[in-house]
Phi, psi and omega in degrees: 000336183288322183301311179300325180292319177299315180298315180295320178297317180296320178297319176294324175295319178295321179296319176293336179277345180256163177281168180298325177292327179277344187271356182298121180091351186287319186294312181299311182295323179294319180295310181297314181297320180296319179293313180300316179297321180297316182281345183262020176127033175057045175240054185293322179293317179296319177293323177295318180295316180293320178298321179296313179300316180294317181295324175295319179297317182293323178295322175294319181294317181296319180296318177298319179296318177295322178296318182294321178298318178296319179297319175298321181292323180288323177294322180281353183084006181281339184274354180262138179246000000 
């Protein structure tokens, strides 16, 4: 029971150390990674750190995709009212 609590605490500490823009996706990834790491050999903290990094990466990719879609809509004239 201590490992999941340690993983969540570590994730929250990492979240506090980063800015809000960089933390997007970190909490969800840290929780999932922490639980997976705990069950994969009691490495909850390591899993939380890896999950946070992966979650941030995915959030950045999703944001880039949304921006490119908005730019395409403006070029096609669909973004203007």
